[in-house]
C-alpha positions as CSV (number, residue, x, y, z in Angstrom):
1,M,60.1,110.3,228.4
2,R,59.1,108.0,225.5
3,Y,60.4,104.7,224.9
4,A,60.1,102.8,221.8
5,S,58.0,99.4,221.7
6,A,59.9,96.4,220.9
7,D,57.1,94.2,219.0
8,N,55.9,96.9,216.6
9,G,58.1,100.2,216.6
10,A,55.2,102.2,218.0
11,M,55.9,105.0,220.5
12,Q,54.4,104.3,224.2
13,M,54.6,106.3,227.2
14,R,56.1,104.8,230.1
15,T,56.5,106.1,233.6
16,Q,60.2,104.7,234.1
17,P,62.3,102.8,231.8
18,P,62.5,99.3,231.3
19,R,64.6,97.4,234.0
20,A,67.4,95.2,232.7
21,A,67.1,91.5,233.2
22,G,67.9,89.9,236.4
23,L,67.6,93.3,238.5
24,R,64.9,92.6,241.3
25,P,61.7,94.4,241.1
26,A,61.4,97.9,242.5
27,N,60.0,97.7,246.3
28,N,56.1,98.3,246.0
29,G,55.2,96.9,249.6
30,K,53.2,99.0,251.8
31,R,55.3,100.1,254.3
32,V,57.4,101.5,251.0
33,R,54.2,103.0,249.6
34,R,53.6,104.7,252.6
35,E,57.0,106.1,252.8
36,R,56.8,107.5,249.2
37,R,53.6,109.4,250.5
38,T,55.7,110.7,253.6
39,I,58.6,112.1,251.4
40,A,56.0,113.5,248.9
41,A,54.4,115.3,251.7
42,M,57.2,116.4,253.2
43,I,58.6,118.0,249.8
44,G,55.4,119.4,249.1
45,I,55.4,121.2,252.7
46,F,58.9,122.7,252.0
47,C,58.2,123.4,248.1
48,H,55.0,125.2,249.3
49,D,56.7,127.5,252.0
50,H,60.0,128.3,250.3
51,H,59.3,127.9,246.5
52,G,55.6,128.8,246.4
53,G,54.9,125.5,244.7
54,H,51.7,123.6,245.6
55,A,50.7,120.3,246.7
56,E,50.4,118.6,243.3
57,H,52.7,120.7,241.4
58,H,56.3,121.3,242.8
59,C,58.8,123.4,241.4
60,D,61.6,121.8,239.0
61,D,64.3,121.2,241.7
62,C,61.6,120.0,244.2
63,A,60.3,117.5,241.5
64,D,63.4,116.4,240.7
65,L,64.4,115.6,244.2
66,L,61.0,113.8,244.4
67,R,61.7,111.8,241.8
68,Y,65.4,110.9,242.8
69,A,63.7,110.1,246.5
70,N,61.2,107.3,244.9
71,Q,64.1,106.1,242.7
72,R,66.0,105.4,245.9
73,L,62.9,103.8,247.6
74,D,62.6,101.4,244.7
75,V,66.1,100.1,245.3
76,C,66.2,100.3,249.1
77,V,67.9,97.1,250.3
78,F,65.7,97.0,253.3
79,G,62.7,96.6,251.3
80,E,59.4,96.1,253.9
81,S,61.4,96.2,256.9
82,K,62.8,99.8,256.2
83,L,63.7,102.2,259.1
84,P,63.1,105.8,258.6
85,C,65.9,107.5,256.7
86,S,67.1,109.5,259.7
87,E,67.7,105.9,261.6
88,C,69.1,104.1,258.6
89,T,72.6,102.9,258.7
90,V,73.1,102.5,254.8
91,H,73.0,106.1,253.1
92,C,71.7,105.5,249.5
93,Y,71.5,109.0,248.8
94,S,74.3,110.9,247.2
95,K,76.2,113.5,249.4
96,S,74.7,116.6,247.7
97,R,71.2,115.2,247.3
98,R,71.4,113.9,251.2
99,A,72.3,117.1,252.1
100,R,69.1,118.6,250.4
101,I,66.6,116.1,251.7
102,V,67.9,116.5,255.2
103,E,67.3,120.2,254.9
104,V,63.5,119.3,253.7
105,M,63.0,117.0,256.2
106,R,64.6,119.2,259.1
107,Y,62.0,121.8,257.9
108,A,58.9,119.7,257.2
109,G,59.2,117.2,260.0
110,P,57.9,119.4,262.6
111,R,55.0,120.8,260.3
112,M,53.9,117.0,259.5
113,P,51.3,116.7,262.2
114,R,49.5,120.0,261.5
115,R,49.3,119.5,257.5
116,H,49.3,115.7,257.2
117,P,48.4,114.4,260.5
118,W,48.0,110.6,260.0
119,L,51.5,110.3,258.0
120,G,53.2,112.4,260.6
121,L,51.8,110.2,263.3
122,L,52.7,107.0,261.7
123,H,56.2,108.4,260.8
124,M,56.6,109.2,264.4
125,I,55.5,105.8,265.3
126,D,57.9,104.2,263.1
127,K,61.0,106.5,264.5
128,L,60.1,105.2,267.8
129,R,59.7,101.6,266.9
130,C,63.4,101.5,265.5
131,R,64.7,102.9,268.9
132,F,63.2,100.1,271.4
């Protein structure tokens, strides 16, 4: 997307629209960054197996779901103390997207240790940690 620059009128590329004044900055700590990598890996597995997408090039539907998941992580109220989504008490996804992300996670979760062993292991540790 292109957004006009306020200072000279030239067009600049931005990855996200400017945030409104007064909003807290997007979550970008170590835990949230790992969660972004995990959800991207899960969507990549699902897209590859169901839509023929590749790890770096998802189909349009999966790319849209990944953008939405990243937007939700930006505004997660738990920030760095975030639990895995399946253990969370706050459902931040819309109903239609929640059903889609649950489908992706149920499919990709058991396949994570084989395709992304380190992320899969850390995700399982996070799930176990919140139960004890």
